[in-house]
C-alpha positions as CSV (number, residue, x, y, z in Angstrom):
1,X,48.2,118.7,110.0
2,X,46.4,115.5,111.1
3,X,48.3,112.1,111.8
4,X,46.8,110.6,108.8
5,X,48.2,113.8,106.4
6,X,51.5,113.3,108.1
7,X,51.6,109.6,107.1
8,X,50.6,110.2,103.7
9,X,53.0,113.1,103.2
10,X,55.9,111.1,104.3
11,X,54.9,108.0,102.3
12,X,54.7,110.2,99.0
13,X,57.9,112.1,100.1
14,X,59.9,109.0,100.6
15,X,58.7,106.9,97.4
16,X,58.9,109.8,95.2
17,X,62.8,110.0,96.3
18,X,63.0,107.0,94.2
19,X,61.1,108.4,91.4
20,X,58.0,106.2,92.1
21,X,54.4,107.7,92.6
22,X,52.7,105.7,95.4
23,X,49.5,104.3,93.9
24,X,46.0,104.2,95.7
25,X,46.8,100.5,96.6
26,X,50.0,101.3,97.9
27,X,48.7,104.1,100.3
28,X,45.6,101.8,101.3
29,X,48.2,99.3,102.4
30,X,50.7,101.4,104.4
31,X,47.8,103.7,106.1
32,X,44.9,101.1,106.5
33,X,42.5,103.5,105.7
34,X,39.9,103.4,102.8
35,X,40.1,105.6,99.6
36,X,37.8,108.3,100.5
37,X,39.8,108.9,103.8
38,X,43.0,108.9,101.8
39,X,41.6,111.5,99.1
40,X,40.5,113.8,101.8
41,X,43.7,114.0,103.5
42,X,45.6,114.5,100.2
43,X,43.2,117.2,99.0
44,X,44.0,119.1,102.4
45,X,47.4,118.8,101.8
46,X,46.9,120.2,98.5
47,X,44.8,123.1,99.4
48,X,47.4,123.9,102.0
49,X,49.9,123.9,99.6
50,X,52.0,121.0,101.3
51,X,51.9,119.1,98.1
52,X,51.6,120.2,94.5
53,X,51.5,118.0,91.3
54,X,53.7,118.8,88.5
55,X,51.5,117.8,85.4
56,X,54.4,118.0,83.1
57,X,56.9,116.0,84.9
58,X,54.2,113.7,86.2
59,X,55.4,113.6,89.9
60,X,54.8,115.5,93.3
61,X,56.6,118.5,94.6
62,X,56.9,119.5,98.2
63,X,56.9,122.4,100.3
């Protein structure tokens, strides 16, 4: 896991503990990266099954 992936994972995890899904603007502000880099990192986390999106509950699940 790269530093950016780890940072995004922690942001999503910590925000979801309070039942709030981070927006793209939240992730941009907290990481200082652009949208393309964030999307790539999230897709990498999802492909490695570190993160999964539950469509019914509309929330993230963690490994």
